[in-house]
N, C-alpha and C positions, 0 to 999 in steps of 0.2 A: 217308841214304836215307829214302824215304817209304813208308808202309804204306797203299796205296790200297785202301780197303775196297769202294768202288763208284764208278761214274761214271754220270752221266745228263745229259741235255740239259735245260737250264733252261727253265721255262715262259715266263719273261720273257727274250726274246732281244734286248731293246733295252738291256740293262744296259751302261753305258759303263765303270764303274769296278769293279775287282776287289775283292771283299769276303771277309774271313775271318770265319766265324761260330763263336764260341767257346761251346760248350755245357758247358764244364768248370767254370764258376763261378769262374774264375781259378786253377784248380788246376795249370795248365801255363803259367806266365808266360814261361819261356824259349822254349818251342816257339812260343807266340803271337808273341813278339817276333821270333824268327827268320823265321817265315813272313810277318809284316808287312813286314819288310825285303826278304825274298826276292822277294815278289810286288808290292812297292810298293802295298800295299793298306790299306784301313781295316779296323777290327775292330768287329764288332757282338757283343755278349754276349746270348745267348738261353738260356732254360732248355729242357731237353728236354721234348718234348710229353707224354711218358708213354704214347704210343700203342703199339700192338703192334709196329710197325715199328721196328727198331733205328736210332737216330740216331748218327752218329759224334760223338766228342768235339769234333772240329774239322772244319768244312766250308769249302771254298774255292769261291767262285762266281767264275769267271773272266769278266771283262768284256772289252769290245772294246779297252780300253787296254793289255791285256797283249801284250807282244811277245816271243815265245820267243827269237828271234834276238838281241835286245838284252839279254836277262837274263843276269846273271852271278852266280856263287855268292857268298854272303855269308860272311865269316869271322866265326865266333862271337866275341862279346866276351869270353867266359870259357870255361874248360874244364869248367864245371859242367854236368852232363847234366840234361835236363828230368825 
């Protein structure tokens, strides 16, 4: 299951590819790998801005390439939890 902290409409609505933004500095490799496979996305690593608004550990920016009907669950490669 996912813990969705917030949703919003992206300012750039022309994004074609789905991107996962990792703000953890590599602290959650299993979660990142699972999401990368699940959403067929690329991963960008960014540091948190340190602003007053809370940023999530991981953000997913859904592009026009994402097809909910065609997506299928990914079986984890191991039983190790993130």
